[in-house]
C-alpha positions in Angstrom: 68.7 49.1 187.8 66.9 51.8 189.0 69.9 54.3 187.5 69.8 52.3 184.9 66.1 52.7 184.6 66.3 56.3 184.7 68.7 56.4 182.0 66.7 54.9 179.5 63.6 57.1 180.6 65.6 60.0 180.0 67.0 58.9 176.4 63.5 58.1 175.2 62.2 61.3 176.5 65.1 63.5 174.5 64.4 61.7 171.6 60.7 61.8 172.1 61.0 65.9 172.1 62.9 65.9 169.2 60.5 64.0 167.4 57.9 66.2 168.5 59.8 69.1 167.5 60.2 67.7 163.8 56.6 66.9 163.5 55.8 70.4 164.5 58.1 72.4 162.1 56.6 70.3 159.1 53.0 70.9 160.8 53.4 74.7 160.9 55.0 74.3 157.4 52.1 72.6 156.2 49.7 74.7 157.6 51.0 77.8 156.5 53.1 79.5 158.9 55.8 82.1 158.3 59.2 80.3 158.0 62.6 81.9 157.7 63.8 81.9 154.5 67.1 81.8 153.3 67.6 80.1 156.9 70.5 77.3 157.2 70.6 76.3 160.7 74.2 76.7 162.1 74.6 72.8 163.0 73.3 71.6 159.8 73.8 71.6 155.8 72.2 71.3 153.2 71.6 67.5 152.3 70.4 65.0 149.8 67.5 64.7 151.2 68.3 61.7 153.9 67.1 61.8 157.5 70.2 62.4 159.5 70.4 62.8 163.2 67.2 64.1 164.9 69.2 66.6 167.1 70.4 68.4 163.4 68.0 67.9 160.5 68.9 68.9 156.9 68.0 71.3 154.8 65.8 70.3 151.8 67.4 70.8 148.5 66.6 74.0 146.7 64.0 73.4 143.6 65.3 73.2 140.0 63.0 74.6 137.2 62.3 72.6 134.2 61.0 73.4 130.9 57.7 72.3 130.0 57.5 69.7 132.8 59.5 66.3 131.8 58.9 66.6 127.8 61.5 68.9 127.4 64.1 68.3 130.2 65.5 71.7 129.8 67.0 72.8 133.3 66.9 77.1 134.1 69.8 77.4 135.6 71.1 80.7 134.5 69.3 83.6 137.2 67.8 85.1 133.6 67.2 83.2 130.9 65.5 83.1 127.7 63.3 80.4 126.3 63.6 79.1 122.3 60.4 77.5 122.1 57.9 76.5 119.2 55.2 77.2 121.5 53.7 78.1 124.7 56.0 77.3 128.1 55.2 75.3 131.0 57.5 75.0 133.8 57.6 72.8 136.6 60.0 72.0 139.7 62.3 69.4 140.9 64.5 69.1 143.8 67.2 66.2 144.5 65.7 65.8 147.6 62.9 63.1 147.6 59.6 63.6 148.4 59.6 67.2 148.6 56.9 69.7 147.6 57.5 72.8 145.7 55.8 76.2 146.4 56.0 79.1 144.1 54.8 82.7 143.5 54.8 84.6 139.8 54.6 87.7 140.7 58.0 88.3 142.5 57.1 88.1 145.7 58.7 85.1 148.6 56.8 82.1 148.3 54.8 81.3 151.5 52.6 78.1 151.8 48.9 79.3 152.0 49.0 82.6 151.0 47.2 83.6 147.9 50.2 84.3 145.8 51.9 81.0 146.4 50.9 78.2 144.4 51.8 74.4 145.0 53.3 72.1 142.5 52.2 69.8 141.4 48.8 70.4 142.7 48.3 73.8 141.5 50.0 72.6 137.8 52.9 74.5 136.9 53.6 78.2 135.8 52.4 79.1 132.6 54.1 81.8 130.1 51.7 82.0 126.6 52.5 84.2 123.8 55.9 85.5 122.2 57.8 87.6 124.8 55.7 86.4 127.9 58.1 86.0 131.1 58.5 86.9 134.6 59.9 86.2 137.6 59.3 82.7 139.6 60.4 82.2 143.3 60.3 78.8 144.4 61.1 76.6 147.5 61.2 72.8 147.9 60.2 71.1 151.3 60.4 67.6 152.4 59.1 65.9 155.2 61.3 66.1 158.6 63.4 68.8 156.8 64.0 72.3 156.8 62.7 74.3 153.6 65.1 75.1 150.7 66.4 78.1 150.1 64.6 80.3 147.7 65.2 79.8 143.9 64.6 82.8 141.9 64.9 82.6 137.9 63.7 85.7 135.7 62.5 83.2 132.0 61.2 84.9 128.9 59.7 82.7 126.3 61.4 83.4 123.0 58.8 81.4 120.2 60.7 79.9 117.4 60.0 81.7 113.9 58.1 79.7 111.2 60.0 79.2 108.4 59.4 81.6 105.1 57.3 80.8 102.4 58.9 79.6 98.7 57.5 79.9 95.5 58.1 77.2 92.9 59.2 77.7 90.0 61.1 80.7 91.3 60.3 83.8 90.7 61.5 85.0 87.3 60.5 85.9 83.3 58.6 83.4 81.5 57.6 82.3 77.9 55.0 80.2 78.9 51.9 80.2 81.4 53.0 78.8 84.8 51.4 77.3 88.0 53.0 78.5 91.2 52.9 76.4 94.6 54.0 78.0 98.0 55.4 75.9 100.8 57.2 76.5 104.1 59.3 73.6 105.4 58.1 74.2 109.2 55.4 71.7 109.1 51.4 72.6 110.3 52.0 76.0 108.8 49.3 78.0 106.9 50.0 80.2 103.9 48.6 83.7 103.8 49.4 85.6 100.2 48.2 88.8 98.4 48.6 88.8 94.7 48.4 92.0 92.3 48.9 92.8 88.5 52.2 94.5 87.6 55.7 94.5 89.1 55.4 96.9 92.0 55.3 94.2 95.1 52.2 93.3 96.7 51.1 94.6 100.5 51.8 92.3 103.1 48.9 89.6 103.2 47.5 90.0 106.9 45.5 86.7 107.5 41.9 87.5 107.8 41.7 91.1 107.0 39.5 90.2 104.1 42.2 91.0 101.5 44.8 88.1 102.4 43.7 84.8 100.4 44.4 81.6 102.4 46.8 79.4 100.1 44.9 76.3 99.4 45.6 75.3 95.8 48.6 76.4 93.4 47.8 80.0 91.3 48.4 80.1 87.7 49.4 83.5 85.7 48.7 83.0 82.3 48.5 85.3 79.1 51.0 87.2 77.6 52.7 90.4 78.5 51.3 89.5 82.2 53.2 90.5 84.9 52.2 89.6 88.5 53.6 90.5 91.8 52.6 88.1 95.1 53.8 88.4 98.6 53.1 85.3 100.9 53.6 84.8 104.7 53.6 81.4 106.7 51.8 81.2 110.5 51.6 78.6 112.7 49.9 78.9 116.3 52.6 79.3 119.5 55.2 80.3 116.6 56.4 83.7 115.5 54.9 84.6 111.5 57.2 84.3 109.0 59.1 87.0 107.2 56.9 87.9 104.4 58.4 86.3 100.6 57.8 88.4 97.7 58.2 87.1 93.9 57.4 88.8 90.8 56.4 86.8 87.9 56.4 87.9 84.5 54.9 85.9 81.2 56.3 86.7 77.7 55.2 84.3 75.1 58.1 83.8 72.1 56.4 84.1 68.3 52.6 83.7 68.5 51.2 80.2 67.1 49.6 80.2 63.8 46.1 80.7 63.7 44.1 77.6 62.6 42.8 77.2 59.1 39.7 75.4 58.5 39.4 73.1 55.0 36.5 74.6 53.9 35.4 78.1 52.8 32.7 79.8 54.6 29.8 80.1 52.8 27.3 77.2 52.0 28.5 73.6 52.5 26.9 70.5 51.5 25.4 68.1 54.0 27.7 65.6 55.5 31.3 67.6 54.3 33.8 67.0 56.9 35.7 69.8 57.9 39.0 69.8 59.5 41.4 72.7 61.1 45.1 72.7 61.1 47.8 75.1 61.8 51.1 75.5 60.5 53.1 75.2 64.5 54.4 72.0 65.4 52.7 71.0 68.8 50.0 73.3 68.8 46.5 72.2 70.1 43.2 73.5 68.1 40.6 74.9 70.3 37.4 75.6 69.3 33.7 76.8 70.1 30.7 76.1 68.1 27.3 76.9 67.7 24.6 75.5 65.6 21.6 78.1 66.3 22.9 81.0 64.6 24.4 82.6 67.4 28.2 83.6 67.9 30.1 81.1 69.9 32.1 82.6 72.5 36.0 82.9 72.4 37.6 79.1 72.7 39.0 79.0 76.2 41.0 75.8 77.0 39.8 73.7 79.8 36.8 75.7 79.4 33.2 74.2 79.9 32.2 75.2 76.1 35.4 74.8 74.4 36.4 71.7 72.7 39.8 70.3 71.9 39.8 69.3 68.1 40.8 65.9 67.3 39.8 65.2 64.0 37.4 66.3 61.3 34.2 67.5 62.0 30.8 66.4 60.0 28.8 68.8 59.1 25.0 67.7 59.5 21.6 68.9 59.3 19.7 70.3 56.1 19.6 74.7 55.9 21.5 74.3 59.1 24.0 77.6 60.3 27.0 75.6 61.9 29.6 78.4 63.4 32.8 77.6 64.9 35.5 80.0 66.9 39.2 78.5 67.1 42.1 79.4 68.5 45.8 77.7 68.3 47.6 77.2 71.6 51.2 75.8 71.7 53.8 75.9 74.6 56.1 79.3 75.0 54.1 80.9 72.7 51.5 83.2 72.3 48.1 81.9 71.4 47.2 82.1 67.9 44.1 85.2 67.1 40.7 83.4 67.1 39.7 82.9 63.4 36.0 82.0 62.8 33.9 80.5 60.1 30.2 80.1 59.3 28.9 77.4 57.1 25.4 77.0 56.1 24.8 73.1 55.0 22.1 72.4 51.9 21.8 69.5 49.3 25.4 68.2 48.0 25.7 66.4 44.4 29.1 64.6 44.1 30.8 64.9 41.3 32.5 61.4 40.2 33.8 61.4 37.0 36.1 63.8 35.1 34.5 63.6 31.8 31.8 65.6 30.1 28.8 64.9 29.1 25.3 62.7 30.0 26.4 58.5 30.1 23.0 57.6 31.2 23.7 59.8 34.2 26.3 57.7 35.7 28.7 58.5 36.7 27.9 62.0 37.8 29.8 64.5 35.7 29.6 68.3 36.2 27.3 68.5 33.1 24.7 66.0 35.5 25.0 67.6 38.4 24.2 71.2 36.9 21.0 69.3 35.1 20.3 68.1 38.9 20.4 71.5 39.9 18.7 73.2 37.1 16.0 70.4 37.4 15.1 70.1 41.2 12.9 67.3 42.6 14.2 64.9 39.3 16.6 62.2 39.9 19.6 62.3 37.3 21.3 59.1 38.5 22.9 59.8 41.9 22.3 63.1 41.4 19.3 64.7 43.0 18.3 68.1 44.6 14.9 68.0 46.3 12.4 70.0 45.4 11.7 73.5 46.5 16.1 73.8 47.2 16.9 77.1 46.7 20.6 76.5 46.7 22.8 73.6 46.4 26.8 72.5 46.3 28.2 71.0 44.0 31.9 69.1 45.1 34.4 66.7 43.4 35.5 63.7 45.1 38.6 62.9 46.0 38.9 59.6 44.3 39.3 62.1 41.3 43.0 62.7 42.8 44.8 65.7 43.8 44.7 67.0 40.1 42.4 66.8 37.3 41.0 68.2 34.3 37.4 68.6 32.8 37.7 68.7 28.9 34.5 70.1 27.7 33.6 68.4 24.4 34.4 70.8 21.9 31.1 70.8 19.8 29.2 71.2 23.5 27.2 73.9 24.3 28.7 75.8 27.6 27.8 74.4 31.0 24.3 76.0 32.0 23.7 77.5 35.4 19.9 78.8 35.7 19.5 78.4 39.5 21.6 79.0 42.8 24.8 77.0 43.3 28.5 76.7 44.4 30.8 74.8 42.6 33.4 74.1 45.0 36.7 73.0 44.5 39.6 72.4 47.0 40.0 76.1 49.1 43.9 75.1 49.5 44.3 74.1 46.0 42.5 75.8 43.5 44.8 73.8 40.8 43.0 70.5 42.1 40.2 71.2 39.9 40.4 72.5 36.2 37.3 72.9 33.9 38.7 73.7 30.4 37.1 74.8 26.9 39.8 73.2 24.9 39.8 76.4 23.3 36.7 75.5 21.3 33.9 76.6 23.7 32.8 78.7 26.5 32.8 77.3 29.6 30.0 78.3 31.9 26.5 80.5 30.4 24.9 81.8 33.5 21.5 82.8 33.6 20.0 82.5 36.7 20.3 82.6 40.6 23.3 83.6 43.0 26.0 81.4 41.4 29.4 81.0 43.4 32.5 79.1 41.4 35.0 78.6 44.0 38.5 77.3 44.2 38.8 76.2 40.6 40.9 76.7 37.2 38.9 78.0 34.2 41.0 77.8 31.3 41.1 77.5 27.9 37.3 78.7 27.0 36.8 80.4 23.4 33.4 82.2 22.7 34.2 82.3 18.5 31.8 84.3 16.7 30.7 83.8 13.1 32.1 85.1 10.5 30.3 87.1 7.8 29.5 85.7 4.8 31.1 87.0 1.5 33.3 86.1 -1.8 30.3 85.6 -3.7 30.2 87.1 -7.3 28.4 90.1 -7.5 27.2 89.7 -3.5 28.5 92.0 -0.9 30.0 90.4 2.4 28.1 90.2 5.9 29.5 91.8 9.0 30.9 89.5 11.5 29.2 88.3 14.7 30.2 89.5 18.0 32.3 87.1 20.3 31.8 87.6 23.9 32.7 86.0 27.1 35.5 83.1 26.8 34.8 81.4 29.8 31.6 82.7 31.4 28.8 84.7 29.9 26.1 86.4 32.4 22.5 87.4 32.2 20.0 88.2 34.2 18.9 91.3 36.0 18.6 89.4 39.3 21.4 87.2 38.0 24.4 86.9 40.9 28.0 85.5 40.1 30.5 85.2 42.8 34.2 83.8 41.9 36.4 83.2 44.5 40.1 82.1 45.0 40.4 81.1 41.3 42.4 81.3 38.4 40.6 82.0 35.0 43.3 81.9 32.0 44.0 81.5 28.8 40.4 82.1 27.8 39.4 84.1 24.7 36.4 86.2 22.9 37.1 86.2 19.3 34.7 88.8 16.6 33.8 87.2 13.2 35.9 88.6 10.5 33.6 90.3 8.1 32.6 88.7 5.0 34.4 89.7 2.0 33.2 91.5 -1.5 32.8 89.6 -4.5 33.7 90.4 -8.5 31.0 91.9 -10.5 30.3 90.2 -13.5 29.8 91.0 -16.6 26.1 91.1 -17.6 24.9 90.2 -14.1 22.8 93.6 -13.5 21.2 92.3 -10.1 22.3 89.8 -7.0 21.3 89.7 -3.5 23.8 90.5 -0.6 25.1 88.0 2.0 24.2 87.3 5.2 25.6 88.6 8.4 27.7 86.0 10.5 26.3 84.9 13.8 27.1 85.6 17.7 27.7 83.0 20.2 24.7 83.4 22.8 25.0 82.5 26.5 23.5 79.3 25.8 26.4 78.5 23.3 24.1 78.8 19.8 24.2 81.0 16.9 22.4 84.3 16.9 21.7 87.6 15.6 23.2 87.3 12.1 21.0 90.0 9.7 19.8 88.3 6.5 21.5 89.6 3.2 19.0 92.1 1.1 16.9 90.6 -2.0 17.8 91.7 -5.7 14.1 90.6 -7.4 15.0 92.8 -10.6 17.2 95.3 -12.3 16.8 98.0 -9.7 14.4 96.1 -7.5 15.2 94.7 -4.2 15.9 95.2 -0.2 18.7 96.3 2.1 20.2 94.0 3.9 18.8 93.0 7.4 20.4 94.7 10.8 22.1 92.0 12.8 20.1 90.9 16.5 22.2 90.9 19.5 25.9 89.8 18.7 24.8 89.2 15.1 26.5 90.8 11.7 24.8 93.3 9.3 23.5 91.6 6.2 24.7 93.1 2.9 22.7 95.1 0.7 21.5 94.1 -2.6 23.5 95.1 -5.8 21.2 96.8 -8.4 21.7 98.6 -11.7 21.2 102.0 -10.5 20.0 101.8 -7.2 22.0 99.6 -5.0 20.8 99.3 -1.5 22.5 99.7 1.8 24.1 97.5 4.3 22.3 96.4 7.3 23.7 97.4 10.4 25.3 95.3 13.4 23.9 94.1 16.1 25.2 94.9 19.9 29.4 94.1 19.1 28.2 92.9 15.3 29.9 94.2 12.1 27.8 95.8 9.5 26.7 94.4 6.4 28.7 95.7 2.9 26.4 98.2 0.5 25.5 96.8 -2.8 27.7 97.8 -6.2 25.7 99.7 -8.7 26.1 98.2 -12.0 25.4 101.8 -14.1 27.7 104.1 -11.6 30.8 104.5 -9.7 29.1 104.9 -6.3 27.6 101.8 -4.5 25.7 101.6 -1.5 26.7 102.5 1.9 27.5 99.6 4.1 25.4 99.3 7.5 27.1 100.6 10.7 28.7 98.2 13.1 27.0 98.0 16.2 28.9 98.8 19.6 32.9 98.1 19.1 32.1 96.3 15.8 33.2 97.7 12.3 31.1 99.4 9.9 30.2 97.7 6.7 32.3 98.9 2.9 31.0 101.0 0.2 30.4 99.0 -3.1 31.3 100.6 -6.7 30.9 99.7 -10.1 33.7 96.9 -10.5 32.9 95.2 -7.0 30.9 94.7 -3.9 31.5 95.8 -0.5 33.3 93.8 2.1 31.5 93.6 6.0 32.7 95.0 9.1 34.4 92.8 11.6 32.7 91.5 14.9 33.5 93.1 18.4 35.4 90.5 20.6 34.8 91.5 24.2 35.6 89.8 27.7 38.4 87.1 27.0 37.2 85.4 30.1 33.9 87.0 31.7 31.1 89.2 29.6 28.3 90.2 31.8 25.3 91.6 29.5 23.3 91.9 32.9 23.5 91.0 36.9 26.2 91.2 39.2 29.9 90.2 39.4 32.1 89.7 42.7 35.5 88.8 42.5 37.0 87.8 45.5 40.9 86.4 46.1 40.9 85.8 42.2 43.5 85.5 39.3 43.0 86.4 35.7 46.0 85.7 33.6 46.7 85.4 29.5 42.9 86.2 28.5 42.6 87.6 25.4 39.6 89.8 23.4 39.8 90.4 19.9 38.3 92.1 17.1 37.4 90.3 13.8 38.9 91.5 10.5 37.1 93.6 8.3 36.1 92.2 5.0 37.9 93.5 2.1 36.5 95.3 -1.1 37.6 93.9 -4.0 38.8 96.8 -5.9 39.9 99.2 -3.1 38.5 100.7 -0.5 36.5 101.6 1.4 36.7 97.8 2.9 35.1 96.5 5.7 36.2 97.9 9.0 37.8 95.7 11.7 36.3 95.1 15.2 37.6 96.0 18.2 38.9 93.9 21.3 37.7 95.1 25.0 37.9 94.1 28.1 40.9 91.8 28.0 39.8 89.9 31.3 36.3 91.4 32.1 33.6 93.1 30.0 31.0 94.8 32.2 27.9 95.9 29.7 25.1 98.5 30.5 23.2 96.0 32.0 25.9 94.9 34.9 23.9 95.9 38.2 27.3 95.8 40.4 30.6 94.7 40.5 33.3 94.6 42.8 37.1 93.1 43.1 38.8 92.3 46.3 42.2 91.1 46.0 42.4 90.4 42.5 45.2 90.4 40.5 45.5 90.8 36.5 48.5 89.8 34.8 48.9 89.7 30.8 45.6 90.5 30.1 45.1 91.8 26.2 42.8 93.2 23.7 43.1 93.5 19.9 41.1 95.0 17.2 40.8 92.9 13.9 44.3 92.7 12.8 46.0 95.1 15.1 48.8 94.5 17.5 47.6 93.6 21.4 47.5 95.7 23.5 46.8 95.6 27.8 43.8 95.9 29.1 41.8 93.8 31.8 38.5 95.4 32.7 36.4 97.2 30.7 33.4 98.9 32.3 30.6 100.6 29.8 28.2 101.4 31.9 
């Protein structure tokens, strides 16, 4: 028993000795005492972590380095490893030995527990490498309870960030025929894009985030305008990743054909209150944009989407008396250059609407053009629906759409010309001057203008006729009077302050015709004296006969008077025929023919005929066998005659208008006969009282003049100033 007890006692002592040794090693290790690294006892092998025979302890399994600890699972098995990562790298440790603790250094020294350069994992955290290209050498050991420390694991690591995907432009860079909205994106999530954009094709500088020149991309980029070139450079960045490569793009904008500019439905100038303005463009698919003011200021050029720019959607009503409405408009269409801007200015004034194409008054309803002019000439008075407020300085006459797309106002053949005494705009269709035709029916002058600033626009004036009266003639023993002057077939203008403007209109087949001189009569046997015949009247501005001179009166064998001189446009009266001392014929007034001279009963030579007025023919000379004929009157201004005032012609056409002088009256028994009057100014005649004349884009076609009985000759305008 004693021996056995001693054996037990000895065994227990040996076991306790080994246990104490193991604890001592562990304590020494934990308190930082140096251990022999790379040491493997000759009677021990690296184990799996199980506690073996106490007399033969195992070595702890060496550490394994793990990237980003548990989240990645990437093991670093190579001595030198490049870690490709989208962010900073953390490195942790594991071991096949359960319960092992880890000690490591990142300065290349061997890990010694308790030394300043040695860190304990996980207590002191993982090794961290921040930034692209960061890295270094990690040395680590693992120590498990009751086991020898592991061998030292040495690994060299380098961090290589992932590169952000380069930005992509949409639509792709290139040449485009319309404006482009550019988006920029990277396929890498969470990136920020920075860009530089410059004019031209030379490329943009590389953007540097935060340098004050690069722009952070937050919204699409618009590239607009014909002949525009923009270069863009962009990069995408994200923290803990390498910046993307620079993406470059070049966009050029070259529109196709230019969009057709808008056309306003109204002509610049005065418009009636309540008139509607339309805008159209001939380019399909185009949108019209406009700016507008009503305070007299000039609108800015429209900018689609701008604060003061409006898209045209329908007719615009012009309101406000004496208000100036100003517009600037452009037309915009896809794949085309924007149109040039066009502008228009309208001043709204009182408006009278013509609702009937007839002529006359008819109880003042419906409103004819003659009634409308009566209201214009008499402000403050009502004429049915036609009314112009008292104090109005200018008004507008327009024609109702109910009259149709084409109609003619035919003046009554025995009516006076339409009188205009105050400022007015007579306005037809600016896009169709043939819609409104005013005709004199080859029987009467159309307008007599004697006051105000008058505008006639967008109408056709045709078949106006100013036919002067013939001189009286053909009576026995009496000489013939001179013919009157015919002037202004369509329009007669008088007044030093009167101004007539004709815009975008057609004047065709109007005529001014001088009166013929009266023929001489036969001398009857036994008739020793006779009175002369009267001169013919001209047609004054108001359409009434005027100016014919009275024939000379015979009161006895040798007593009597000469023919009277003609007044304005009148022919001279014939002189009295007497026994031995006949009287001379009277001179014609302006454009009138001279009166014939009286016959001498007791000799061969009668009295001289009167001189013709301007362009009128002289009267003939009587003889013992017969009396003399009167001179023919002149025809002046087939379409327009300006006695005084101003005439302005714009975009207007004169077609086949004629000015024809009257024929001279014949002397019964041979020459000298009365002389024919002349025709001058087939389209326009300007008297010396004309204050100004201008013509802009005016076309003259087949206008002609002729002296009485002579062939027609081409002539458009005669300016006598």
